[in-house]
C-alpha positions in Angstrom: 16.3 3.3 46.9 17.6 0.6 44.4 14.9 -0.9 42.1 15.5 -4.4 40.7 14.2 -4.2 37.1 14.1 -7.9 36.8 11.2 -8.0 39.3 9.7 -4.5 39.3 8.0 -4.7 36.1 4.9 -6.9 35.4 4.9 -9.7 33.0 2.7 -7.9 30.5 5.0 -4.9 30.3 8.2 -7.1 30.0 6.6 -9.0 27.2 5.7 -5.7 25.4 9.3 -4.5 25.9 10.7 -7.8 24.6 8.6 -7.5 21.4 10.7 -4.5 20.4 14.0 -6.4 20.7 15.9 -8.1 17.9 15.5 -12.0 17.4 19.1 -12.3 18.3 18.8 -10.4 21.6 15.8 -12.5 22.6 17.8 -15.7 22.1 21.3 -14.8 23.1 20.9 -12.1 25.8 17.5 -12.0 27.6 17.2 -15.7 28.6 20.4 -15.4 30.6 19.4 -12.6 32.7 17.1 -14.6 35.1 14.6 -17.5 35.1 11.8 -15.3 34.9 13.0 -13.4 31.9 13.9 -16.7 30.2 10.3 -17.8 30.5 8.8 -14.5 29.4 11.3 -14.3 26.3 9.6 -17.4 25.0 6.0 -16.2 25.2 4.1 -16.6 22.0 3.3 -12.9 21.9 7.0 -12.1 21.7 7.5 -14.4 18.7 4.3 -13.5 16.8 6.5 -11.9 14.2 10.0 -12.9 13.1 11.4 -10.0 11.2 14.7 -10.2 9.4 14.2 -7.2 7.2 15.2 -4.7 9.9 17.9 -7.0 11.2 20.0 -7.7 8.1 23.0 -8.5 10.5 21.5 -11.9 11.4 23.5 -14.6 9.5 22.1 -18.0 8.2 23.5 -19.8 11.2 22.0 -17.4 13.6 18.7 -17.6 11.8 18.7 -21.5 12.1 19.3 -21.3 15.8 16.5 -18.7 16.4 14.1 -20.8 14.4 15.1 -24.0 16.2 14.5 -22.4 19.6 11.4 -20.5 18.9 9.4 -22.1 16.0 6.0 -20.7 17.1 6.2 -17.6 14.9 3.1 -16.7 12.9 4.5 -14.0 10.7 8.0 -14.2 8.9 9.5 -11.2 7.1 12.5 -11.9 4.8 12.3 -9.0 2.6 15.4 -8.2 0.5 17.2 -11.2 2.2 19.2 -12.2 -0.8 22.0 -13.8 1.2 19.9 -16.7 2.4 20.3 -20.0 0.5 17.6 -22.2 -0.6 18.7 -24.9 1.9 18.3 -22.6 4.8 14.9 -21.3 3.6 13.5 -24.9 3.1 14.9 -25.7 6.6 13.2 -22.7 8.2 9.8 -23.5 6.5 10.1 -27.2 7.8 10.2 -25.9 11.4 7.8 -22.9 11.0 4.7 -24.8 10.6 2.5 -22.3 12.2 3.1 -19.5 9.7 0.2 -17.4 8.8 2.0 -14.6 6.9 5.3 -14.8 4.9 7.0 -11.9 3.1 9.7 -13.0 0.6 9.5 -9.7 -1.5 12.6 -8.9 -3.6 14.3 -12.3 -2.8 15.6 -13.5 -6.3 16.2 -16.9 -4.9 12.5 -17.6 -4.7 11.4 -20.2 -7.2 9.6 -23.5 -7.6 11.7 -25.2 -5.0 11.1 -22.6 -2.3 7.4 -22.3 -3.1 7.0 -26.2 -3.0 8.6 -26.1 0.4 6.0 -23.4 1.6 3.1 -25.3 0.3 4.4 -28.5 1.7 5.2 -27.4 5.3 3.2 -24.1 5.9 -0.3 -25.6 5.7 -2.0 -22.6 7.5 -0.5 -19.9 5.3 -2.9 -17.1 4.6 -0.8 -14.3 3.2 2.1 -14.4 0.9 4.2 -11.7 -0.6 6.6 -12.4 -3.3 6.7 -8.9 -4.8 9.7 -8.3 -7.1 10.9 -11.9 -6.9 12.4 -12.5 -10.5 12.4 -16.3 -10.1 8.6 -16.5 -9.3 6.8 -17.7 -12.5 3.8 -19.6 -13.8 5.2 -22.8 -12.4 5.3 -21.3 -8.9 1.6 -20.2 -9.3 0.6 -23.7 -10.3 2.4 -25.1 -7.1 0.7 -22.5 -5.0 -2.7 -24.1 -6.0 -1.9 -26.5 -3.2 -2.0 -23.9 -0.5 -5.7 -24.1 0.0 -6.0 -21.6 2.9 -4.3 -18.8 1.1 -6.2 -15.6 1.0 -3.8 -12.8 0.1 -1.3 -13.1 -2.7 1.1 -10.3 -3.9 3.2 -11.1 -6.9 3.6 -7.7 -8.2 6.6 -6.9 -10.5 7.0 -10.7 -11.3 7.4 -9.9 -15.0 7.6 -13.6 -16.3 4.0 -14.5 -15.2 1.3 -14.7 -17.9 -2.5 -15.2 -18.2 -2.0 -19.0 -17.8 -0.5 -19.0 -14.4 -3.0 -16.4 -12.9 -6.0 -18.2 -14.4 -4.8 -21.4 -12.9 -4.2 -19.8 -9.7 -7.5 -18.1 -9.2 -9.4 -21.3 -10.3 -8.0 -23.6 -7.6 -7.6 -21.4 -4.5 -11.1 -21.2 -3.1 -10.4 -18.8 -0.3 -8.3 -16.2 -2.3 -9.8 -12.8 -1.9 -6.8 -10.4 -2.6 -4.8 -10.5 -5.8 -2.0 -7.9 -6.2 -0.3 -8.0 -9.6 0.6 -4.6 -10.6 3.8 -4.4 -12.7 3.0 -7.7 -14.3 2.9 -6.6 -17.9 1.8 -9.8 -19.7 -1.6 -9.8 -18.2 -4.7 -9.4 -20.5 -8.5 -9.2 -20.3 -8.6 -12.9 -19.9 -7.3 -12.7 -16.4 -10.2 -10.3 -15.5 -12.7 -12.5 -17.0 -11.5 -15.5 -15.0 -11.4 -13.5 -11.7 -15.0 -12.3 -12.4 -16.1 -15.8 -13.3 -14.4 -17.6 -10.4 -14.2 -14.9 -7.7 -17.2 -12.7 -8.2 -18.6 -13.1 -4.6 -15.2 -13.3 -2.8 -12.6 -10.9 -4.2 -12.1 -7.8 -2.2 -8.7 -6.5 -3.2 -7.5 -6.3 -6.8 -4.3 -4.5 -8.2 -3.5 -4.7 -11.9 -1.2 -3.3 -14.4 -3.2 -1.6 -17.3 -0.5 -1.7 -19.9 -2.3 -4.6 -21.9 -5.8 -4.2 -20.6 -8.7 -2.8 -22.8 -12.0 -0.9 -21.9 -14.0 -4.3 -22.4 -11.9 -6.1 -19.8 -11.7 -3.3 -17.2 -15.5 -2.8 -17.6 -16.0 -6.4 -16.3 -14.6 -5.4 -12.9 -17.9 -3.6 -12.1 -19.3 -7.1 -11.6 -17.2 -7.7 -8.6 -19.7 -6.2 -6.3 -17.8 -6.9 -3.0 -14.7 -5.3 -4.1 -13.2 -2.9 -1.6 -9.9 -1.9 -3.2 -9.1 -1.4 -6.7 -5.8 -0.1 -8.2 -5.0 0.0 -11.9 -1.6 1.4 -12.8 -0.8 2.8 -16.2 -4.3 3.3 -17.5 -2.9 4.9 -20.7 -5.2 2.7 -23.0 -8.4 3.1 -21.0 -11.1 5.5 -21.9 -14.4 6.5 -20.2 -16.1 3.3 -21.2 -13.8 1.3 -18.9 -15.1 3.1 -15.7 -18.6 4.3 -16.5 -20.0 1.3 -14.5 -17.9 1.6 -11.5 -20.9 3.1 -9.6 -21.9 -0.4 -9.1 -19.1 -1.0 -6.8 -21.0 0.2 -3.7 -18.6 -1.2 -1.1 -15.4 0.3 -2.7 -13.1 1.9 -0.2 -10.0 2.6 -2.4 -9.9 3.6 -6.1 -6.6 4.2 -7.8 -6.2 5.0 -11.5 -2.8 6.3 -12.3 -1.8 7.8 -15.6 -5.5 8.2 -16.6 -4.6 10.2 -19.7 -7.8 9.3 -21.6 -10.4 9.6 -18.8 -12.8 12.7 -19.0 -15.6 14.0 -17.0 -18.0 11.8 -18.8 -16.6 8.6 -17.5 -15.9 9.9 -13.9 -19.4 11.5 -13.6 -20.9 8.2 -14.4 -18.5 6.3 -12.0 -19.3 8.6 -9.1 -23.0 9.1 -10.0 -24.2 6.9 -6.9 -23.2 7.5 -3.2 -20.0 5.8 -2.1 -20.2 6.1 1.5 -17.4 3.6 2.2 -15.0 5.3 0.0 -11.9 6.6 1.8 -9.1 6.9 -0.7 -9.4 8.2 -4.3 -6.3 8.6 -6.6 -6.8 9.7 -10.2 -3.5 11.1 -11.7 -2.5 12.6 -15.0 -6.1 13.0 -16.2 -5.7 16.2 -18.2 -9.3 16.2 -19.2 -10.7 15.9 -15.7 -12.3 19.3 -14.7 -13.9 20.8 -11.7 -17.3 19.1 -12.5 -15.9 15.7 -12.0 -14.1 16.7 -8.7 -17.4 18.2 -7.3 -19.2 15.0 -8.2 -16.6 12.8 -6.3 -17.1 15.2 -3.2 -20.8 14.6 -3.4 -20.4 10.9 -3.9 -17.7 10.4 -1.2 -18.4 12.4 1.9 -16.3 10.3 4.1 -13.1 10.7 1.9 -9.9 10.7 3.8 -7.1 10.7 1.1 -7.3 12.3 -2.4 -4.7 12.5 -5.0 -5.3 14.3 -8.3 -1.8 15.2 -9.2 -1.2 16.3 -12.8 -4.9 16.9 -13.5 -4.1 20.2 -15.0 -7.7 21.3 -15.8 -8.8 21.4 -12.1 -9.0 24.9 -10.5 -10.0 26.3 -7.2 -13.7 26.1 -8.2 -13.5 22.4 -7.9 -11.1 22.0 -4.9 -12.8 24.4 -2.6 -16.4 22.7 -2.8 -14.6 19.4 -2.3 -12.9 20.6 1.0 -16.2 21.8 2.2 -17.9 18.5 1.6 -15.0 16.2 2.8 -14.4 17.4 6.5 -12.6 14.2 7.3 -9.9 14.6 4.7 -6.4 14.1 6.0 -4.3 13.9 2.8 -4.5 16.0 -0.3 -2.1 15.8 -3.1 -2.4 18.3 -6.0 1.1 18.2 -7.4 1.5 20.1 -10.6 -2.1 21.4 -10.8 -1.1 24.7 -12.1 -4.4 26.5 -12.0 -4.7 26.4 -8.2 -4.4 29.8 -6.4 -6.4 30.4 -3.3 -7.8 27.1 -2.0 -5.3 26.8 0.8 -7.0 29.7 2.7 -10.0 27.6 3.0 -8.1 24.5 4.5 -8.3 25.4 8.3 -12.0 25.9 8.3 -13.1 23.0 5.9 -10.6 20.4 6.6 -9.1 20.7 10.2 -7.9 17.2 10.3 -5.7 17.6 7.3 -2.1 16.4 8.1 -0.6 16.3 4.5 -0.7 18.7 1.7 1.4 18.3 -1.5 1.4 21.5 -3.6 4.7 20.8 -5.5 4.9 22.8 -8.7 1.7 24.6 -7.9 3.4 27.9 -8.9 0.4 30.3 -8.4 -0.1 29.5 -4.8 1.1 32.3 -2.7 4.1 31.5 -0.4 2.6 33.8 2.3 -0.6 31.7 2.3 1.4 28.4 3.0 3.3 30.1 5.8 0.1 31.4 7.3 -1.4 27.9 7.0 1.4 26.2 8.6 1.1 28.6 11.6 -2.6 27.9 12.0 -2.2 24.1 11.5 1.1 23.2 13.3 0.7 19.4 12.6 0.2 19.9 8.8 3.1 18.8 6.6 3.3 20.7 3.4 5.3 19.5 0.5 6.6 22.4 -1.4 9.4 22.8 -4.0 10.4 26.4 -4.0 12.4 28.5 -1.5 10.0 30.1 0.9 9.6 33.8 0.6 7.4 36.2 2.5 6.2 39.7 2.6 8.4 42.2 4.4 8.2 42.1 8.0 7.1 38.5 8.2 9.3 35.6 9.4 9.8 32.3 7.8 7.9 29.3 9.4 10.1 26.2 9.5 7.0 23.9 9.6 6.5 24.4 5.8 8.6 21.7 4.2 10.9 23.0 1.4 11.7 20.8 -1.6 13.4 21.2 -4.9 12.0 20.0 -8.1 11.7 16.1 -7.7 13.0 15.0 -11.0 16.1 13.2 -10.1 15.8 9.6 -8.6 17.2 10.8 -5.2 15.0 13.8 -4.9 12.0 11.6 -6.1 12.8 9.3 -3.3 12.6 12.0 -0.8 9.1 13.0 -2.2 7.9 9.4 -1.8 7.3 10.1 1.9 4.1 11.8 0.9 2.8 9.0 -1.1 
């Protein structure tokens, strides 16, 4: 029996299939199969997202044709499309007036001219990502103040931006609730003060670079009572005074403090002294003074924790990790890279955290290889990041489910390890 695929499938199923095809196929192939496919290939659900990041082969001319025929896209992704000219980008924004989300990350051509076109033509824009755009500067932030519906802005790694631009932007965008600016090294406490003053009741997502921040500035973040996600990179200059009042952030879901060299149990015990029932992700790395006492306090404060990263917190031992596993049964990701004192905690993983899917024990040299092999046998869906050749006792076979890594010191090897981040 011969089945005609053009008529056998329902409209809903065909639309779902079409959504996985490239924009070029949807414009140059599908419409010419039959009238029904031509009609369905223009459905709004198919063109909800126009993604050119995964389709680098699409040229400027082809992009113009796609936008001309299907201008109802709500989401446009042009990440790493350095080949597109300013003229083409402005032309696209002129026609894509329904855009809600725009990703221009790592496009060096993004500057005042492009941002002006976005503000002029994309009146309904809610999310803008210009991460790593070298031409995005203070002038661009001033122009963005005309995008009154903007709620999410990511200008991380735009290293020409200063306090002046960020202060102006936060003052004139009434609906802005997400500011991501990690990697912007020229920001100081003044930015936090402006955000706290202007956005105290609205900001929910904040990412900063701690290079030029002080304890006094970071301490003000505790006044953002509705904050849900907080990430501060490079906390080298921050001490316990910066985080001691974080217990006031009752709605916090994600907390990330990287390179927290000066944080000790004193500050962490205070930060987690009250229950954080909404907390799902905690990342505190390179805190050499953090001990088991702080880890147990985190476990008590965050019973619904899903992801935990305490890599390079060298003072932590099994006495802290085992009680944490017992109190956080929903944990799915645990990263303890280079925590050298850990030995036997992996034997408690199956009983305490049965939902664990990722375990990073790179450079934990005291953990027994046989324990990891046994763990991978009991939990077949668990991925284990491990940097030594597997060995086992005589008579036991190797288990290939345990992932083997070499020391991730070179850029290439580090990139391999990033899959666990």
